[in-house]
C-alpha positions in Angstrom: -295.3 -19.4 -33.2 -292.6 -21.2 -31.3 -291.5 -22.9 -34.4 -290.8 -19.5 -36.1 -288.9 -18.3 -33.0 -286.7 -21.4 -33.0 -286.0 -21.0 -36.7 -284.8 -17.4 -36.1 -282.4 -18.6 -33.3 -281.0 -21.3 -35.6 -280.3 -18.7 -38.4 -278.6 -16.3 -35.9 -276.5 -19.2 -34.6 -275.4 -20.2 -38.1 -274.4 -16.6 -38.9 -272.4 -16.3 -35.6 -270.6 -19.6 -36.2 -269.8 -18.5 -39.8 -268.3 -15.2 -38.7 -266.3 -16.9 -36.0 -264.8 -19.4 -38.5 -263.9 -16.6 -40.9 -262.3 -14.6 -38.1 -260.2 -17.6 -37.1 -259.1 -18.3 -40.7 -258.1 -14.7 -41.3 -256.3 -14.3 -37.9 -254.3 -17.5 -38.5 -253.4 -16.5 -42.1 -250.5 -14.4 -43.3 -252.6 -11.8 -45.0 -254.6 -8.7 -44.1 -256.9 -6.3 -45.9 -256.1 -2.6 -45.8 -257.7 0.0 -48.1 -255.9 3.3 -48.3 -258.2 4.2 -51.2 -257.6 7.6 -52.6 -256.4 8.9 -49.3 -259.3 11.4 -49.2 -261.7 11.5 -46.2 -265.4 12.6 -46.3 -264.4 16.2 -46.0 -262.2 16.1 -49.1 -259.0 16.3 -47.0 -256.0 14.1 -47.8 -255.2 11.6 -45.1 -252.4 9.0 -44.6 -250.1 10.6 -47.1 -246.9 12.5 -47.5 -246.8 15.2 -50.2 -243.4 16.2 -51.6 -242.0 18.1 -54.6 -238.8 17.5 -56.5 -236.9 19.4 -59.2 -234.5 18.1 -61.8 -232.0 20.2 -63.7 -229.7 19.3 -66.6 -227.5 21.4 -68.7 -226.6 21.1 -72.3 -225.0 23.0 -75.2 -227.5 24.7 -77.5 -227.5 23.7 -81.2 -229.9 26.3 -82.6 -230.2 30.1 -82.7 -233.6 31.8 -82.9 -233.4 35.1 -84.6 -236.1 37.8 -85.2 -235.5 40.2 -88.1 -237.7 43.3 -88.6 -238.0 46.0 -91.2 -240.1 49.1 -90.6 -240.6 51.6 -93.5 -242.5 54.9 -93.8 -244.0 55.9 -97.2 -246.8 58.0 -98.6 -249.1 55.0 -99.3 -249.6 51.7 -97.6 -248.6 49.7 -100.6 -245.3 51.6 -101.0 -244.4 51.2 -97.3 -245.3 47.5 -97.4 -243.3 46.9 -100.6 -240.2 48.7 -99.1 -240.4 46.7 -95.8 -241.0 43.4 -97.6 -238.0 44.0 -99.9 -235.7 44.6 -97.0 -237.0 41.4 -95.3 -236.4 39.5 -98.5 -232.8 40.6 -98.6 -232.4 39.3 -95.0 -234.1 36.1 -95.8 -231.8 35.5 -98.8 -228.8 35.9 -96.6 -230.2 33.1 -94.3 -231.1 30.9 -97.2 -227.7 31.3 -98.9 -226.2 30.1 -95.6 -228.1 26.9 -95.4 -231.3 27.9 -93.6 -234.4 26.0 -95.0 -237.5 27.9 -96.0 -239.4 25.7 -93.4 -237.3 27.5 -90.7 -238.3 31.0 -91.8 -241.7 32.3 -90.7 -243.4 35.6 -90.8 -244.2 36.6 -87.2 -245.6 40.1 -87.7 -247.1 42.2 -90.5 -248.8 45.6 -89.9 -249.5 48.8 -91.7 -250.6 51.9 -89.7 -250.9 55.6 -90.3 -248.2 57.7 -88.6 -248.6 61.3 -87.3 -246.4 64.1 -86.1 -247.7 65.6 -82.9 -245.0 68.2 -82.3 -247.1 71.1 -83.4 -249.9 70.2 -81.0 -252.2 69.0 -83.8 -251.7 65.7 -85.5 -250.0 66.0 -88.9 -250.1 63.0 -91.2 -246.6 61.8 -92.0 -247.4 58.7 -94.0 -248.1 55.0 -93.7 -245.8 52.9 -91.5 -245.3 49.2 -92.5 -243.6 46.7 -90.3 -242.7 43.2 -91.2 -240.9 40.7 -89.0 -239.7 37.1 -89.6 -238.4 34.5 -87.2 -235.4 32.5 -88.4 -234.3 29.2 -87.0 -230.5 28.6 -87.5 -229.9 25.0 -86.8 -226.7 23.0 -86.5 -225.0 25.7 -84.4 -221.6 24.8 -83.0 -220.0 26.0 -79.8 -218.7 29.2 -81.5 -222.0 29.8 -83.3 -220.0 30.3 -86.5 -223.0 29.7 -88.8 -225.2 32.2 -86.8 -222.4 34.7 -86.8 -222.1 34.7 -90.6 -225.9 35.1 -91.0 -226.2 37.9 -88.4 -223.3 39.8 -90.0 -224.9 39.4 -93.4 -228.3 40.4 -92.3 -227.0 43.4 -90.4 -225.5 44.7 -93.6 -229.0 45.2 -95.0 -230.0 48.9 -94.9 -232.4 49.9 -92.0 -232.9 46.4 -90.7 -233.4 45.5 -87.1 -232.2 42.3 -85.4 -233.6 41.4 -82.0 -235.0 38.6 -79.9 -231.8 36.5 -80.3 -231.9 33.4 -78.2 -230.2 30.0 -78.1 -232.2 26.7 -78.0 -231.9 23.0 -78.4 -233.8 21.4 -81.3 -234.7 18.1 -79.6 -234.9 18.1 -75.7 -236.6 14.7 -75.3 -233.6 12.9 -73.7 -232.9 16.0 -71.6 -236.4 16.1 -70.2 -236.2 12.4 -69.4 -233.0 12.9 -67.4 -234.5 15.9 -65.6 -237.7 14.0 -64.8 -235.7 11.1 -63.3 -233.7 13.4 -61.2 -236.8 15.2 -60.0 -238.6 12.0 -59.1 -235.5 10.6 -57.2 -235.3 13.9 -55.2 -239.0 13.7 -54.4 -238.7 10.1 -53.3 -235.6 10.9 -51.1 -237.6 13.7 -49.4 -240.6 11.4 -48.8 -238.4 8.6 -47.3 -236.7 11.1 -45.0 -240.0 12.5 -43.9 -241.5 9.1 -43.3 -238.5 8.1 -41.2 -238.8 11.2 -39.1 -242.5 10.6 -38.7 -242.1 7.0 -37.8 -244.3 5.8 -40.6 -243.8 3.4 -43.6 -243.8 4.7 -47.1 -246.0 2.8 -49.6 -246.9 3.4 -53.3 -247.6 6.9 -54.7 -251.3 7.8 -55.0 -250.7 10.8 -57.2 -247.8 12.0 -59.5 -247.7 15.1 -61.6 -245.0 16.9 -63.4 -244.5 20.4 -64.8 -242.2 20.5 -67.8 -240.8 23.9 -68.8 -239.2 24.8 -72.1 -236.8 27.6 -71.3 -234.9 29.7 -73.8 -231.9 31.7 -72.5 -231.5 35.1 -74.3 -228.1 36.0 -75.6 -226.3 39.3 -74.9 -227.6 40.6 -78.3 -231.3 40.3 -77.4 -233.3 43.3 -78.7 -230.4 45.0 -80.6 -231.3 47.2 -83.5 -228.7 47.9 -86.2 -228.7 51.3 -87.8 -228.0 52.3 -91.5 -224.2 52.2 -91.0 -224.2 48.7 -89.4 -222.7 47.2 -92.6 -219.3 48.3 -91.3 -219.7 46.4 -88.0 -219.0 42.7 -87.2 -221.2 41.5 -84.4 -220.4 37.8 -84.7 -217.7 37.9 -82.1 -220.3 39.0 -79.5 -222.1 35.7 -79.7 -221.6 33.3 -76.8 -223.7 30.1 -76.8 -223.0 29.0 -73.2 -225.3 26.3 -71.8 -229.0 25.9 -71.5 -230.7 24.8 -68.3 -233.6 22.3 -68.6 -235.7 22.3 -65.5 -238.6 20.0 -64.6 -240.7 19.8 -61.4 -242.7 16.9 -60.1 -245.2 16.7 -57.3 -245.7 13.3 -55.7 -248.2 12.2 -53.0 -247.1 9.0 -51.3 -249.4 6.7 -49.2 -248.1 5.9 -45.7 -249.0 3.4 -43.1 
């Protein structure tokens, strides 16, 4: 019995001595152990962090025009109405193709055929079938004066009973612009975090979470949603185009660890 008790005391003594030696080694060393983990406590709340948001904006000249062309025709039958609308659209498409627009940059965006009624008499009176066809045209290689787009728009507007709308400027490849905007956004977020840390009397360490929200924005031109009537062939609308600049905006949210 006494032998067992003595053995227990010896084991406890060895453990205590081991812990004492480890403590002395750590305290005399130039390192420490600190775990900020995911900065989330048992209640799911963020702790020991600073959360900031930053936005980056860059501006660039557009090099592409996006154009929506629509034809809407009323006829006695669905086939006749659709044929008439399709023929008008084909005329507009030929104008674009003759001015260097690839078939890959022309896409049908809407096609519908519906009955149309006259309700003026109080009772619906069938008028015919209404066919509507729309195509989206990408005009690439646009210069500051949008000369190529001007020529195409003037040519398309000469087609009888055609509608032009949804005109907007865009940039074909925004990769480098988003890179610049992302860098600016992160730098702004870091500056905010450093200022907050200084005001709070804490030290900023590595980020524990980073997220960004990229937005691809198209700026509409003054001609957006303009319909050209039957006599539009006598008008020149090219001079109304102004490309201006596009704004590329990107937002980042960063959570920094602090100590």
